[in-house]
N, C-alpha and C positions, 0 to 999 in steps of 0.2 A: 213605787210608793205603796202598792197594795200590801206587800210583805210587811212593812213597818206598821201600817194601820191595823193589820190583823193582830200583830203582836202587842202593840202598845195601847190600843184602845181599851177602855175599862174592863171589857169582858174577859180579857186575858192579862190584866195587869199583875195578877198573882204570879205569873211566870217570871216577873222581874222584881218581886217584893221580897227582898232578902233581909228579914229582920231576925229570924231565929238562928240559933247556933246549931251546927251539926258536927261534921267530922273534919279533923285537920291535925294541927300540931300546936306548938307553944308560942304565944306572942310575947312572952316575957312577963305578962301580967295575968294570963289565964290559960288554961289548957283546954284543947278541943280534941276529942277522940280521933285517932287516925282513921283514914279511909284509903281507897285504892290509889288516889293520886298523891298521897302524903309522901311515900318513900321516893318516887322519882323526882318530885319537886324538892324535897329535902336534899337529895343527892346533887341536883342541878345547882341550887342556890348556896349550899354550904361550900361548894367548890368555888363559886364566884365571889362570895363575900365571907372572908375569913373572920374568926371571932375577934381578933385584936386589931382589925382594920375598919375603916368606914364601911358601912353596910347598906341594908335595905330592909323595908317591910314589904312582905309579899302576901297578897290575898287572892283568893278565888271564891266567888259566890255562884251558887247554882240554884236556880229557882228561888225558893224562899229561905235558903240556908247558906250561912258562911261555912264553906267546906275546907278552907285552908287559910290560915292567918298566922304568919310567923315572922319574927324579927331576926335578922342576921347582922352580926357585927356591931359596930359602935355608932351611936348618934353623935357622940362627941368624944374626941380623944383626950382632951385635957380641959376640964375634968373628964374622967372616963365615965360614960353613960351608955347603957345598952340601947339598941333600937327596939322599940315596942310599938303597939298600936296607939299609944298616947303620945308618941313623939311628933312634934310639929315640924314638918319639912316643907320646903319650897317645892311646889308641884309644877313649876315651869309652865309650859304652854297648856297644861290642863286648865289653867286660869281662864283660858279663852272660852271654854264651855260655860263657865259662870257668867262671863261678860255677855256672851250671846244670849243667855237666859235673861239677863237684865234688859238688854236692848229689845228682845222679843216681848218681854212682859210690858214694857212701856209702849210698844207698838199695839199690843192687845188692848191697852187702856186708852188708846187714841192720843198718846202724848207725843208720838213721833211716828214716822213711816219708814220702812226699810228702803223706800224709794226717795227719801230726802237726800239732797246733795250735801256733800261736805261743805260747800260754799255757804250754805244756810247757817252753819254753826261757826264757821271760821272766816269772817269777813276780812281778816288781816291777810289771808292767803289770796294774793291778787291774780294769780294765774287763772285764765279762763277754764283750764282743764278741771278745776275743782268743782265746776258746775256739772260736769259730766260724771263725776265719781259719786256713786250712791252708797248709802250705808250697807246695803246688801253686798256690794263689791268688797267692802272691808271685811265683812264676815266670811267671805269665801276666798280672800287673798287674790282677788282679780281686779284690783284697782288700777294697775298699771303705774302706780306712783313709784318713783325711784327712791332708794334709801341713800341719801347724801349726807348722812351724819359723818363728820370728819373723824378719820381714824389714824392719821399720821400728821407730822408737823406741817407739811405743805398744805394739806387739806384744812388744817386748823387755821393757818394764816389766811387762807382764802375765806373761810367761814367768818372770822372776826372782822373782816373788812366789810362784810355784808350785813352782819347781825350783831346787835348788842348782846353781850354774853355776861352772865354772872360769874363766869370762871376766867381766871387770868391765864391758866395753862390748859393745854389740850388734854394732858394726863388726868387732871382733876375732872374735866368734862366727861371723860370716858368712865371714870370710876364713880362719880357722885352725881352726874346729871340725872334729873328726873324729867317727867313728861314735858313740863313747861319749857325746858331747855332743849330737849331732844327732838321736839317737833318744830322747832323754830326754823330749821332749814327749809321747811315748806313755804316760807314767805317768799323765797326766790325761785321756786319751782314753777316752770311755765310749760312743761311738756311731759308726756307720759311715755312709758316703755311700750305700751300697746293700748288699744282702745279698751275702756273698762268692760269687764265681762268676757273678754276675748283671749285671755291668757292668764296663766297662774304664776305668780311670784310670791313666795312665802316671805313676808316682810313684817317686822315688828312695829315700826312707827305708825302705820295706819291704825293698828289696834290701840295704840296709845291715845289716839284721838278720841276713842270711845269713852274714856273716863270723863272728858269734858261734855261730850254729847249726852251721856247719861245724867250728869249733874244738871245741865241746862234743861233737859226734858223733865226730869223729876222735881226740879225746883229745890234741890238740897245737895249737899256735898256728896261726891261719888261714894266715899267710904260709908257714909251714913245710909245712903240708899241701899247699897249692897248688903249692909248688915241687917237692916230692917226688912227689906223686901225679898232678899235672896237667902242669906245665911239663916236668919231666924225662921223664915218660912219653911226651911228644910230641917229645922231642929238642930242646927250646927252651933256648937258652943266653943269650939276650939279652932276657929277658922278666921283668918284676918289677912289683910294686905300688909306687905312689908312696910315697916316704919323704922328708919335708921335710929330713932330715939327710943325704941321700945324693944325689950327682949322678951320673947314669948316664953311661957312655961314649957319645960321639956323641949326646948328648941334644939334642933339638929344644926350642926354647921356643915357647910359644903367643903369638900377636900379634893385635892388633886395630887397625883403621885409626883414626887420630887424627881426631876430629870437627873439621871445618872446616879441616883441613890435608891436602889431597890429596897422596898419595905418602908420608905420614908414618905410621909404625907404632909402637905402644907394646907392650911386653911385657905379656901378659895370661894369666898362669897362677897359680902359687902366690904369694899375697900381694897379688894384684890381682883375681882372679876369685872370685866368691862360691861357696861350697860345693865348692871344688876338691879338698881333700886327703883325701877319703874313698876307700875301696878297692873294696868289692864292687859298687858301683853303676857307677862310671866311672873307677876309679883305676889301670887297667893301662897300663903302657908296654911296647911291643914294637917290633921292626923288621919291615920288609916281608919279609925273608928268613925270620924266625921265624914270621910270620903265615901264610905259605904252608905251612910245615911243620905248623903247627897245623891248618889246614884239612884237609890230607891225613890227619893222625892222627885228628881228630874225625870227619870224614865217612867215614873208612876203618874206623871201629869199633874203634880202638885204645885209646880212652879210656873210652867207655861202649858198651853193646851197640848194634848196628845198629837194633834195634827201638826203643830209647830215643832214638837220633838221629832216627829217623823221627817219634817223638812230639814231639820238641822243635821240629821244623819243620813240624808239622801245624797246621792252623787250629784253635786252641783257643778263640778268642773274636774277635768283630768289634771294630772300632774306629770312630771317627767319620770316618775317611777312606774314600772310595769304593774298593772292591775290595781294601782292605788290612785284614788281621787280625793276630793275634798268636799266636805259639806259646808256647814256654817260653824267655824271654830273647831273643827275636828276632821281628821283624816278618815277615809273609808277605804276598804279593801274588798275586792271581788276576785279572789283567786280561783282558778279552775278547781272543781271538785271540793271546794271549801265553802262554808256558809259565809254570807255577807257579814262584815263586821265594821264597827266604828272604833277608832283608836287614836291615841296620842303617842308620839315619841318625841322627846324634847330634852334639852338640857339648859341650865342657867347657872353659870359659875360651876361649882362642883356638884350641884344637884342634877339628877338625871332620872327620867321617868319613862315608863311605858304602861299604858292601860288600854284595855280593850273590852268592848261590849259586843256580844254575839247574840242579837235578839232572838233569832230562830231557835237557839238552844237554851235560852234563859241563862247565859253565862256572862259573868263580868269578872275580870281579873286585873291585877295591877302590881307593878313593881315601883315603889317610891324609894329612891336611893340618894345618898349624899356623897356619891363619887361618880365620875363620868367615864371611867375606863371600861365600859362594857357596851356591847352592841345592842341597842334597843330593839330594832326590828328583828334581828336574828333571835334574840331572847324571846320575843313574842311568838315567833314561829316554833321555837322549842316548846313553849308552853302549849301551843296549839297541838303539837305532836303528842304530848303527854295526854291531853284531853281526848284527842282522836283515838289514841291507842286503847282508851277505855270506853270508846263509843259514846262519849259525852257530846261530841260535835260531829 
């Protein structure tokens, strides 16, 4: 904890306050002068994301400067639109950091406690185990709750015998189900995979519960609280949760390669991808420009206290991956001979992301993509290698 307190407390917040422009390349909307990391990152990402294919927006921030910000490939294939820093993309599980901030902010205001049990908010869940599961266990993916959402016809038949469903077919449930439907299986859950806090299982449905927890604690709809108390507080103007009835300006579509047809891509988001339209787990859309503002506000202690930021990116539990643990809503990595970092690697439909914060070096970087066919963790390590070769980390 001492490391993070030293870096994040107000005396050194300037190390993470990246508002000014410095050196980099072209976002599609403005030019940033090149610097020593520009050429190797251009080479890496121009090979990964071809100009006529779905692509990515890549950014690196160092201390108080954006040092690299460039769009690659297409945000949309039809109509054809380039990827820029004003493109709105689904940021997959990066969503969870925003939700952790909301839960923590409500806790700071005395509206809830991280030690509240799930049973306090969901009396319809009759299993005694829900009294043992705390909100902090959701934030760290240590609830022990199973994910029993039906994924095949037999599971669907069993599900509809136990639960009233708004869907007549399991395929519709998979494509169009939202939180109120996708958490209903918890009504019949009466046992856990492990004791809360004693094991790590990365599960999406527990985070879905938090949209209701936030709404109840805040006394207003989830989306409204997030807009007023989180997005607006960070100065975000192009950030919102997925809504099937709303098309965002400059919205990217997610794509997946068509099997057996090299060079062909099919749209793969709402209506094609399973479990896509939920909010608190993976449902946020934002732009690269807003995302940089968010990181400045969050790590600058403008949304929750610096102490709680430090807790969020502290190692709360181990995972099954070497040198990788989990904090609250975010992975953490402690590789030998490398500085400690907090990061996300995730996909949702055709969208795929990697982002990393290295507090000790004042470094933040991200890859927000609308295609899933690249290795997130390996790409993060390649960026680390570029930064390390220049003695930036």
